[in-house]
N, C-alpha and C positions, 0 to 999 in steps of 0.2 A: 094103802100107801101111807107111810109116815111123812112128816114134814121134811122136805128136801131143800137145803139152802142152795141158792145160786150165788157163787162167790166171784169176786174180781179174779180173773185168771192170771196166770203167770206165763207170759210168752217170752222165752229167752232168759238167760242167766241174769241179765242186767235190769230187767223190768222190776220196778218197785211200786208203781202206781199206774192207774189208768183213769181216763175221763169218759164218762157216759156220754155218747153222742145221740143215739136214738134207739128207742125200744121198737122192735118189730111186732111184738105181741102186746095186747092190752090186758089189764087186770081182768081176770075172769075167763080168759081165753084158754081153750085146750091146746096144749103144745105137745108135739111128738119128739121122741128121742132123735137128736140130730137136726132139729128144726132151728132156723135162725132166730135168736132171741133179741140180741142187743149189739149195736155197734159200739166198739170201745177204741178210744184213741190213746196211743202211748207215744213216748218221745220218738220212737222209731217207725211206728206203723199204725194204721187204723184197720181194724179187722172185726169180723162178726164173732160173737160168742154164741155157741150153739147150746141147746138144751142137752144135758147128758142123761136125762130120764124123761119119760112121758108123764104128763099130769096137767093140772090146772095152775096157771100163773095167778096165784091168789094175792100176791102183794109185790108191787114194785117199790123197793126200798130206796134205791138210788135214782135220782131224777137226771134228765139230760143237763149237762153242764157241770155236774158234780164230779170231783176228782177224789178217788179213794185208793187206799193202799191195796196191794195184792193180798188176797184172802178175805177182804172185807165183804160183808153181806150186801148184795145188790138186789136180790129178789128172793121170793119164796114160792116153791111148788108144793101143792098139797091137794088131796081129794076134796070133793065138795062137802063131805061129812065132817071135815075138820073145822072146828068152830073158829070164828074170828078171835075170840079170847085166847085160844090155844096158839094161834099164829102170833098175836101180840106178845104173848109170854115167850115164845120161841125167839122172836126178834130182840126182845129185851135181854134175854139170857145170853144170846150170841154177842150182843154189844158189850155186856158186862164182862165177858170172858175173852173177847178178842184182843190180841196184842199184835199190833203191826210188826212185821218182820219175823214173826214166829210162824212161818209157813209150814203147814202139814203136808202129807203126801199128796193130797188132792190139789193143793195150791201149786206145788212145784213138782215133786216126784222125779227130779232129774238128779241122777247120781253120776258124779264125775269120777272116772278112773283112768288109768294109763296102762297101756300094754307095751311090752318091749319086743321090738322086731329088729333083728340084726343089729342089736346094740343101740337102737334108736327108739325113742319113746313116741307113741301116738296117743293123743288124748281122745277119750271116748265118753260121750254122754249117753246114759242108759235110762230108759223109762220102761215101766211095765214088766219088770223082771219076774213078777209072780203070776203073770198071765200064762195061758196054756197054748196060745197060737204059735205057729212057726215064726221064729225070729225074723225081724226086718233089719237090714243094714242100710243106712243112709250115707251117701257120699256127696259132699257139697262141691261147688264149682270153684274155678280159679279165683284166688284171692279171698275166698269165703272161709267160714268156720261152721261149727255145729249149730250156732244160733240161726243160720239160714233156714233150718228146719223147725223153727220155734212154733209155727202154726200147724205143721204136719205131724210132728212127732207125738204130741199129746193125744191127738185124735186116733192115731194108730195104736198107741200104747194101751188103750182100753181093752184090747183083745190080743195084743202081741208084744213080746219083749222087743224093744226098738233101740238099736245101737247106732248113734250118729258118730261116725269116726272122722276126726280131723285129718285131712290128707297130710302126707309128709311135706314139710316146708310151710305149713299153714297153721293159723291159730296158735295154740300152745303146744303143738306137736314139734318134734325135732326139726331143726332147720337143715339138717344134713340130708340132702336128696340124692347124693352120689352123682350119677350123670343126669338125673332128672328126666330120663326117658320114660315112655309110657309103660314098658314092661317092668321097669324098676319100681315105679310108683305102684303098679298093680301087684307086684310081688310083696310089697309092704302090706297092702290090704289083705292079701291072701294069708300072710303070716298072722295078721291081727285076728282074722276070723278063726283061724286054727287056735290061736292063743286064748281066745274067748270061749273055746270048746263048743262052737256052733256047728252042729252036724248038718243042719239044713237051714237055708236062709232065703228070704225074699230080698233081692238086691235092688236098690233104688239109687240112681245116680243122676246128678244135675250137671250139665255143661261138661267141664273137664272131668268131673266125677262120673258123668255118663260114659265118656270114653274109657275111663279106667274100669268102670263096671263091666263093660263089654270084655275087656281083657281078663278081668277077674273071673267072669262067668266061663270064659274059655278054659281057664286053668282049673276051675272047680266044677266041671261038668259032673252031675250027680249030687252036688251039694246045693247048687242054686236051684230053688224051686220055681222062681219066676224072676224075670229081669224087667225092670221098669226104668225108662230113660226120660228125663225131663229136659227138654231143649238140649240134647246132647251135642257135644262138639265133634266136628270132623266126620259127619256122615255124608254120604254121596249127595251132591247138590247143595250142601251147605256152603256158607261163605264167611270164613272167620274174619272178624274185624281186628286187623293188626293195629289200627290206630287206637282202639280201645285198650288193647293189651299193653302197648307201649306207654300210653298215657297213664294207665293204672300203675304200672311198675315205676315210672319215673316220678310220680307225684311225691312231693316232700311235705306238703301241708294239706290240711283238710280241704281248704278251698281249691287246691289244685285237683282234687278228686271230684269236685262237683260236676264238671262237664262230662268226664268219662262215666260217672255213676248214672247220670241222666239217661244214658243209652241203654241202661239195664231195664228200664220200666216203660210201659206205655203211658203211664201217668207220672210225669216228672216230679210232681208234688210229693211223691213217696220218698224222695231223697231228702232226708232230714239232716240237720246239723249233727245230731247225735250219731246217726248212721255213719256219716263221714268221719267223725272223731274216732269212732270204734275202728273203722278201717285203717286210719292212719296210725293208730296205736299199735296194731298188729304188724304193720309194715315197718315200724321203727324197731322191732325186736331184733336183737343181734342175729345176723345171718338171713333174715327174712327176704331182704331185697335180692341178695345173691341167689337164694333158692328160687324165688319167683322168676328171676331172669332166666335161669337154666330151663325151668319148665316152660316159660313163654317162648324161648327160642326153639325148643323142640316142637311146641305146638305150631309155630309159624313155618315149620318145614325141615328143621334139622333132624327130626325123627320120622323115618318113612312108615313106622308102625301106624301112625294116625291115618295115613292114606289107605290102609288096608282094613279099616274097621267095618266097612260094608261087607267084605268077605268073611270077616270074623263072625258077624251075625248069623251067617248061614250055618256055622258049625255048632251053635249053641243049642243044646238039647233041653230047652225050657221055654215056656211061653214068654214072648217078648212084647212089651207094650211101649210105645213111644208117644209122648205128649209134646207137641211143638206148636209154635206160633208163626204165622206167615208174616208177622211184623217184628220178628226177633232181629234186633240190630247187632247182636254179638256173634251168633253162630249161623244166622240165616235159617232158612227152612229146608229140610231135606227133600230130595227128589223121591216122591212116593213110588214112582215106577222103578226106581233103582233099589228099593228095599225088598228083602225076601218076602215071599207071599205069606209066610208064617207070622209076620209082624202085624200087630194091630196098631194102627196110627190114629191118634186123636188130635184134631186141630182145635186149639183153644183160642177163643175170640177175645179181643180187647185186652190183650196182655202182651208184654214184651218178653224179655229173657228170664224173668223171675216169676213164673206163674204160681209157684208154691208160696209166694208172698202176695202176689196181686190177686190170685183167684184160688186161694188155698182150699176152699170148699170143693171146687171142681176137681182139683188134684187129688184130694183125699178120697172123694167118691170113686174116682177111677182106681186108685190104689187099693181101696177096700174090695173092689170087685175082683181085682187081679190076685190079691194075696189071700 
């Protein structure tokens, strides 16, 4: 094994630096690929950085409390036969050549593109295009954007091309959602998958994106290799929180979003000022509020297609996995007895509506098993 750098990761488009919180491995410890290495705090979230290769943690470069830019060296993996002098030289060489802000593919690797569907543009964040696995398509939830997958997408992109599509009316995608109904939103995603020339996909949807994913899978039987739903909206037994939806859409300032946003997480401390500022910026884009209002009203009962999603699951010819929380305050918990026998249901503990941010390791492990 050659010397392998451990770098400050980039989680999401806006991340520029991270703070070392705690190392889970000591210098000299054997670590395995995928093992928890170090907790890192950003302006938006605190998460664990995993080892991307197996080896010995020969050097901890960044100590707890230190804040470093994305791409900076925080540790070194190497075999026991690599000398300390060689590691010292590697660290010195890295420091002399590192330029903050010049992230390479390992630091970021997120390519932004746009696809045209029915004369409307959808923004897509792509990682892992050169990998050989079956592509993965990620669909975020109501009011979200592709950054919601910042902790999941890089982990999956090591083996699969991963496309995070921003839903119509969300993020930087077109704000023209037509009637905003479920079938209309799903048709846009189907067109995007076809435009991206994806012949087979593993489809993953969160919340509203989960409901849309069910419709998409129904329209693309034979194309969808697997369907994974993270706290999906409108399943039998669920209980949609109308107060949250109304509060989110009506918020005009970041502080107005704080109370609704707290409902998303089991740990309210995850709601940071930067998170609220990002949410309010996208809501202020021309046409965003009108688009979200249409989608919200359909979710709350104007569109009967949402009530039929349980039946739609029966018709999908692909493995279906659902991850849910019994303490989800946004969509509630599905009735396990009302789900088709073919569905594999995972209950996630100590999380709210955002397990892909609160317990991303658990979500990634399940997804890797599925796809």
